[in-house]
C-alpha positions in Angstrom: -75.3 9.6 -9.5 -74.5 12.1 -12.4 -75.1 15.9 -12.1 -74.5 18.9 -14.3 -73.3 21.8 -12.5 -72.8 25.5 -13.3 -70.0 27.1 -11.0 -70.0 30.9 -10.5 -67.9 33.4 -9.0 -69.2 34.0 -5.5 -68.7 37.7 -5.3 -69.3 38.8 -9.0 -71.5 36.5 -10.0 -69.4 35.7 -13.2 -70.0 32.2 -14.5 -66.8 30.6 -14.2 -67.7 27.1 -16.0 -70.0 23.8 -16.4 -68.8 20.3 -15.1 -70.2 16.9 -14.6 -69.8 15.3 -11.6 -70.7 12.2 -9.5 -72.2 12.3 -6.1 -74.9 10.2 -3.8 -76.6 13.2 -3.2 -76.8 17.3 -4.0 -74.8 18.1 -1.3 -71.9 15.6 -2.5 -72.4 16.7 -6.0 -72.1 20.5 -5.0 -69.0 19.9 -3.1 -67.2 18.0 -6.1 -68.1 20.2 -8.3 -66.5 23.2 -6.1 -63.4 20.8 -5.8 -63.3 20.5 -9.7 -63.5 23.8 -10.3 -61.0 24.9 -7.9 -58.3 22.6 -9.3 -59.1 23.5 -13.2 -59.4 27.4 -12.4 -56.5 27.3 -9.4 -59.0 29.4 -7.6 -60.0 29.3 -4.1 -63.0 27.1 -3.5 -64.7 29.5 -0.9 -64.7 32.0 -3.6 -66.8 29.8 -5.9 -70.9 29.1 -5.8 -72.7 26.4 -7.4 -75.8 28.4 -9.2 -77.1 25.6 -11.1 -77.2 21.7 -10.1 -79.4 19.1 -11.5 -79.2 15.6 -11.8 -78.8 13.8 -15.5 -80.7 11.2 -16.9 -79.6 7.8 -16.6 -78.9 6.6 -20.3 -80.4 3.2 -20.9 -78.5 0.8 -23.3 -81.1 -0.4 -25.9 -79.4 -3.8 -26.3 -80.1 -4.5 -22.7 -83.6 -4.0 -23.2 -83.9 -6.3 -26.1 -82.0 -8.9 -24.0 -84.8 -8.5 -21.2 -87.4 -8.9 -23.7 -86.4 -12.2 -25.1 
């Protein structure tokens, strides 16, 4: 599943970045988001917090729906 995450600095609360991550559940997605942010910003993962994490809607392929109806 895809998740949209908003990463903030743990102490200051300052916004660092948003990212799209994959995970089987919320915990896995949160860990992936922090790992991604740490790599991109070269900051310590323990200094980061995921403030907003939500599952993205799956996009349906309209062509696939047409084939199912036929």
